[in-house]
N, C-alpha and C positions, 0 to 999 in steps of 0.2 A: 804522806809526810815528806816534807822537803828534806833532801839529803844534806844540803850544805847551807848553813846560815852562819853568820858571824858569831863566834863564841862570846865576844864582849856583850852582846845583847843579853845573854844569860847572866854574865858577871854584873851587869848594871842593876839587875834586880836581886840577885842572890847575895852580892857582897857590897852593900852600900857603905860609903865612908862614914866615919863617926861624926863629922861636922854637921851641925844642923843649922837651919836658918829660920828666923822668926821675923815676921813683918806685920805691921799694922795694915788692916784691910777694911776699908769702909768704917763701920762703927765697931767692929770687933777685931780680934787678933787671930791670925792664922796659926794653926797648930804647927809646931816644928816638924819639918820634913827632912829626910836625909838627902844629902847631895849624892846622886848616883854617879859612880865612877866608870868611865870607859877607858880602856888602854889605848895606846897610840896606834895599835894595829887594827882599829875598828873596821876600816874598809879594805884591809889588805890580808889579814890572816883569816882564812876561811876554814872553819872547823864545824863538825856536826853540832847542832844545837838541840837534837832530839831530847837530850837529857833535861834541858831546861823546860821544854814544853811538857815533858812527861811529869817533871816535878811540880810544875804549876798546876797541871790537871789533877794530880794527886791532892794538892792543897785545896783544890776547889771541889773535890768529890763529895765531901760531907754536905756542903751547901747545896750542890747540884742534886744530891740524892734527896735532901729534905725538901727541895723545891720541885721535884719531879711531878708531884701530884697536882701542882698548880701551873704546869707548863702550858696547858691549853689556855688558861686565863691570861697568862703572860703574853702569849702570842696575840691575843685579842687586844691587850693593852698597848703593845709596842707596834707601831706601823712597820710595814715591810722594809722601808729604807733605813730603819734603825735596828732591824732584827737580823742578827748574823749568828752563824754557828761557831762555837769555840774551836771546832776541828779545822776551820779555815784560817785560823790565826797564823800558823807558820807560813803558809803560802802568801798571805796578804802582807806580812812583814817582809818577806823576801822580795815581793813585788815593789814595795815602797823603797826598800834598800837599793834595788836596781834603778828605780826612777831617780833617786837622789844621786846615785853615782854618775848618772848621765847628765846631771844638771851642772853645767860649768859655772853657773852664776853663784853657787854656794861653795864655800871653802870646806875643807875636810872637817875642821872644828865645828862649823855651822851644821854640817850634815850629822855629826855626832850629837849635837844638841837637839836636833829634830827627833832623832831616834830615841833619845833619853826622854824627851817630852811625851812622845806617844806612849811609852811604857808607864810613865808617871801618871798621865791622864787616865789610862785604862785601870791603873791600880790593881793589877793582877786579875782583872776581869777579861777572860779570853775573848768574849763576844765584843766587848768594847775595843779591845786591841785589834780584832779583825776589821771592825767597822771604821775605826779611826785611821787605820793604815790605808784602807781602800779610799776613804774620803780624801786623804792627802795625795794619793796617786792621781785622783781626778783633778785636784787643784793644780798639780804640777803639769797636767796635760792641757788644761783649759785656761789657766791664768798665767800667762807667760812671765817668767823672770821675777816672780814675787820672792821675797827674801825669807830669811830665817825666822824673824819675829812673826810674820804672817802665818807661816806653816805651824809654828808652835802654838799660837793662839787658836788656829783652826782645829788642832788636835784636842785641846781642852774644851773648845766650844762644842765639838761633836759629842764628846763624852758627857758634857753637862746636859745636852739635849736628851741623851739617853736617860740620864739620871732623873730628869724632870718627868719624862714619860713614865718611868718605872714608879715614880712616887704618886702621880696623879692619874695615870691610866690614859686610855684613849678617849675618854669622855671629854670632848672639847669644852662643853659647858662647865664641867667641873673644874677644868683648868682655868677658864676665864674667871671663875669665882675666886680663884686663889692668886691669880697673877698680879693683882694690885700690889702685892707685897714683894714684887720683883723676884719671883721664884727662880728664873734663869740666872739672875745675878747671884743670888744666894747659893746656887748650886756650885759656883766657882770657889766659894770660901773653903779654905783648907785643901784645895786641889793641888796646890804647889805651882800654879802658873807663875806666881810672883817670883819664884826662884830663878826664872829665866830673864828677869829684867822688867822694868816698869812699862816698857813699850809693849811687851807681850800681854801684860795684864790689861793695859788700856784697850788694846784691840779686842781682847776676849770680852771685856765688859761692854764695849760698844756693840759687839755682835750680839751679846745677850739682850741688850736694850732693844735692838732692832727685831730680834726674834720675839720678844714680848709684844711689841707693837704689831707684828705680823699675826700672832695668835689672837690678839684682841680684836683685830679688824674683821668686820663682817660687811658684806655688801650684797645688794639684791642682784638678781640676774640682769646682766646688761647695764649695770650702773657704772658707766665709765668714769663719771666724776669722782665716785668713791675710790676707784683704783688710782686715779690721778692724785687724789688726796693722800692715799697711802704712799704713793711714790714720793710725793713732796714731804710727807712726814718722815719717811726713812732718811731722806736727804737731810732733813732738819735735825733729827735726833742723833745721827751718826757723829761720833767723836773722833773717828779715824777712817779715812777712805778705804783702808785695807779691810776693815770690818764689813764695809759695804760690798767689797769684792767677795768676801767669804760667804755672806748671805746670798749673794747672787748665784754663786756656784752651788750653794745648798739647794736652791730652787731646782737647778738642773739635776742634782743628785737624787732628789725626791722623784722627779718625773721618770727617771730611768728605772725606777722600781714600780711605776704605776702602769696600770692597764687603762683601757678606755672606759672603765667603770665610772658611773655618774658621781660617786663619792670623791673621785679624784679630779673631776673636771674643774673645780674651783681653783685647784693648785695650778692646773695648766693655764687657766685664764690669768692668774696672778703672774705666772712666768712670762706670759705673752705681753701683758699690759703694764707690768711693774718692773720686773727684773731684766727683761731683754732690753728695754730702753735705757735702764741704768747701766747695764753692761756696755752698751754702745757708747754712752756718754763718758764712761770710764776708759774707753779705748780697747776693751776686750772683745774683739770682733769674733773670735773663735767661739767664745762663750755665748755671745749674743746669737750667733747662727745656730748653735746647738740648742739653746733654749727655744727659739722659734720653731726649729724642726721638731723637737719632742712635743711641744705644746700643740702644734698644728696636727701632728699625728693623732694625739689623744682627743682633741676637740672636734676635728673634722676628718675622720678616717677615710671616708669615701673620696673627698676632695684631695686628700693627701695622696691616695693611690693614683688618682687621675693625673695629677701633676708629676708624680714620680715616674709614671709610665711615659709621659712626654719627654722628660729629661733622660730617661733610660734609653728610649728609642733614638734620641739625638746625641747620646753621650759621646760617641766617637767623633762625630762631626764638630760638636761644640769644643771638645778638647783640641782637635786639630786646628780649628779657627783661632782658638785662644793662643796656642803656641806660635802658629805661623804669623798671625797679624801682629802680635807683640814684638816678635823678632824683626819683622819688616819695618814697623814704625820706628823702632830704635835705630835701625840702619838708615832709614830715610832722613830722619832728623839729624842724626849724628854725622852724616856725610855732607851736610850742607854747611860749607865753611862760613859763609856770611852770617847764617843764623847762629851758629855756635860761637862766633866772635862776640856776640852780644849777650850770651848766656852765662850766668854765674853758676847756676846749678839747674839740673833737670831730673825729674823722677818719672818713670813710666811704669805703671802697674796695670794689671788686668784681673778680672774676676768672672766666674760663671755664676749666674743668678741661682740663689738657693730656692728650694721648693716653696717656702712661705712667701718670699718676695714675688715669685712668679705667679702664685695664686692671687695675690693682691693686684698684680698687673692685669690678670684675666678679669677680675671683678671690675676693675676700673674701665677697661676697654670693652668688656662684654664680648670678648673674642679670644679663643685660645691661640690663634695664629699670631695676633699682635703681641702677645706676651713674649714671644721668642725674638722680637725685633732687637731687644737689648739683653738677651740671655747671656751674650758675651759683651762685656763693656771694657773699654780701655781708657785710662786717664793719664793725661800728660800734665804735670805740674812743674812750672818753670819759674825761675827768678832771673831778672835782668841784671847786667852789670851796672853798678852805680858809678858814675863818673865823679872825679874829685870835685867837691864843692857843689855838687848838683842838688837841686831842690827835690824833696821827696815826691812831689807831684809829677815832676818831669820823669823820674824813674818809673812811677806807676803808669804814666802814659806810654812809655817805651814798652813796658811789659804787656800792656793791652795790645799794642801793635804786634809784638812778638807772638801773642796768642793767635791773632788772625793769620800771621805769616805761617805759623806751625800748622794751623788747620788747612791752609792752602796747599802746603807741601803734601799733607796726607791726602787731600782730595785729588791731587795730580796722579796719585797711585791707586787710590780707592775712591771712585766717584761716589758722590752723595746720591742716595735714593730720593727721588722727587718727593717734596713735601716733608722730608725728615731732617731739616736743618733748623736749629734753634739757636738764636743769638741772645743769651741772657746777660751779655756784657753791656751792650747798648741799651737793652731793655731788661733790667734786673727784676727778679721776682720781688713780691711785696716784703719778704723777710730779708732782703738784701743779697740773696743768692746770685752769684755771677759766674758764668762759665759758657763755653761754646760747645754745643752738642751737634753731632750729625750721625746718621746711620748710613753705612756702606754695605756692600756685598762682597763675599769671597766665594769663588767657585771651588767646590770640593766634591770629588766623585760624581761630576756631572750635574751638581745641584748648587743653587745659589744659597749661601748661608749669610744672614744679616748679622752685623755686629755694630756696636756704637763706639765712637771716639769722642772723648771729652777733653777739652784743653782749657786750662785756667792758670792764673799766676799763683804764686805761693800765698800771697795775701788773700786772694779770692778763696783759695782752698782753706785757709785758716778760718775765715768767716763761715764758710759752708760746713766745715767739719766740726769746729769747736764752738762757733757762735760767740767768740770772744768780744767782738766789737759791739754786739747787740745789747750787752748787759749793763755796761757802765756809762754809756753815752747819754746821761741824763741832762736836762736843761739846767744849767747852773749859770749864775751871773759871772760874766767874764769882763775884766778890765783890760785896757790896752797894755798896762804895765804888769799884768799877771803872767809870770813865766812858768807857773805850775801847770803840768799837763792835766788833761781831763781825768786820766786814770788816777793821778796823784790826788787831785781834788776830790774824786769820788771816795778814795780811802780815807782822806782827811774828814769828810763828812761822816763816814761810818765811825771813825774814832770818836768824834764829838758825840754822835748818837749814843754809843755805848757808854761813854764817859758820863754823860748827863744822867744815866740811869744806874750808875754804880756797877755796871757790868763789865766783864772782861771778855772780849771776843777771842775765841780760840779757833783758828782755822783748821778743820779736820782734814783738809786736802793739802796741807803743808807737805812738801816733798822731803821725805826722810833720806838722808845719805845712805846709800847702799841698798835701799828698799824701793827706790823709784827708778824704773828703767827710763832712759832718755825719751823713748818713744811716747811714754805716757804723760810727759810733762805738760804739753799744751792742753790735753784733756783735763788734767787736774787743775790747771789754771782757770779754765772755763767753769769747772764745777765749783771751784773756790769762790768765784764771783757770784755764781747762782746761789750758793749757800749763804753768802752775805746778804743777797737780796731777800731770801726767805727769812733770815733772822731779823731783818729790818722791818719787813712788811707783814709777816704772817705768823700765826701760832696754830698748831694743829692738836686737837684734843679728842679723846674718846668719850662718847656718851653711852651710858649703859642704864638699864632699867632693873630695879629691884622689885621683883614680883611677889615677894613674901606677902602672904595674906590674900593673894589673888587666886581664888579657886573657881571663879565663874567664867574663865576664858576671856576676860576683858583686857588682859595684859597686852602691851604693844611689844613684847619681847622680840619677836622676829623682825620688827621694824626698827626699833631703837638700838638694841644691843650691838655694840661694836661700830656704830656709825662714827665716822671721822668728820669732825666739824672743822672747817677752815675759817679762822677768825682773824681780824686785824691784830697786829702785834700790840700787846698791852691790854688785850681783852680780859674782862673779868667773868666770873661765873654767871652773872645776870645776862651778859652778852650771849653766852652760849645757850642759855635757856630761851632767850628771845629768838635766836636763830632757829632753834628746834621748833618753837611755836610756829614759825613761818613754814615749816615742813609738815605741818598738820598735827603736831602733838597737842593734846588737850590739857597740858600742864597749866595750872592757874598760878601765874607768877606772883600774885598778891595774896595767895593763901598763907595764913600764919603758920600752917602746919608744914608747908613745903620746905622752908629753909632748915628746919630741924630734922628733916628726913633725907637731906642730901649729903652724900659722902664725897670727899675730895681726896683721891688716891687712898681710899680705904679708911680715912679718918673723918670724923664729923666736921661738917662745914663750919668755919668760924664766922664768915660773913659773905654775903652775896657779892661783895666787891673784892673778894680775894682774886689776886692776879693769877692768870693761867700760864703754864709753861708747856712747851712741846712734849707730847706724850702723856700729859695728865689724863686721869680717868675720873669723870664725873658720874656718879651713880645716883640716879634720881628715882623717887618712888613712882610706882605705877599709878595710873589715874584712879584705879579702884581703891588703892590703899590711902591715897590722899583724901578721898571723899567718903571713906568708909564710916 
């Protein structure tokens, strides 16, 4: 038992204020819930809280005693990442409190709100309290500088996931049968999340919608297209980028409780092919690296050990080269007066390659030695000073010249390895990538250690990192008198597109004041543009098979159930069925019995021309039931 926890945690639950709040939620009304009160000394007055936890356990003892006979069944129903011991709650709450106190991005009042939300979400369930506290500690460690609303929504989302599992059990098929009615969304009703503001409610609802999509999705082994469809579906259905961040961390949280057992491999593949790329595009590189590392370890344990041994053997040398080369390049460039006179800003960063990235390099080059050529890489990103009245193209030309000059300064001190110089500025890659790369050597303990230096302008880095320029530069008619920029024209076309259809486009990647770190702004701008592209061009729906009446083994359940179809925006039910027919389904589109046996989001189909929306579920009859 932890000896010192804040007494107000106990006060928050034992002495609620008399004021209640009631708010409309979806189609129903949330039950009134008390406003929990915390005093001003929440993070300052430290007193033993053993009495609170003892009281809470006593309150739970009758229920725990009654449920003891079914404890084994419960463990089977709840997966390991949602299964926690009530006895761990005090320590987990203390750990969360410590993590919050070290977060300078949150005010005292915001930290109080987070702690109140965790307890309200758990609703006196010590197991949920332990799990939700641990979940938030992980978010604070892996998702840098996310704010109050995200943390509160994450606490309620975690507890709602536990509630759904408790209700439907571990039988995934059983859950899929029920999830057409938005089980995860409904589990938030009456939880109290709305007491903390509409933003918290929106994030939690968006996370619930993505969780539903994740559970419904099924793909065959090695079906990379289906994983890409799931990734695009999640991007399309999200209503708030912070919910996407929560679900991305949830993927890592699950993997940390998984072994290399085959039943968890699909989660590792999902982390590697779906959530790691999304984390990278959101700008959360710590989370992206952790997802890849965990997934790599589960999916390819032998290869993981091999690469880890390489990195472990070279660890001291890699860190020495990393530190020394970075310091020297900063000095070399900073001491050149002529160079710095033309520089407006310059950023120099370095990294040591992660195990998964190194393994991919080994596979590409079919040689373990080549994989270490850029195990240490340094990047110089610069911006040139713009002269008064100077044309933008002139500035860009000067920046290109400065990149070559910076590379030459580095080569004078670190000579290039023969055949390891790449000029992607004069010869850009097909995707528009521009940069200067070269490999050099540094001597350490009598041995040559290779490392890579990259030099690019800020604009080149923007295209390489965020892909901003690649998304909105469509061919549009331009007149000589048109003073509207291409980006403004692009958004104007979008507004017209949605207006013609009576739709209102809401940008889920809008940057919320106080919730969006400056560093993430360009990533969210790029994701915002891609989300608009998806909304304009595509709709993603689930196709499921109802095998009722099929006892002869003719059902296509394993093939159809959970398939994600990528359709053109504006597609109807008949379009989805036609595409499924192209994948080998035996559905007879002209059967008079087919339309009457199709369900759209759990309700009988009205017409084959019903318009489809992202995340819709089409349940079609099996072949044998149609022709029975």
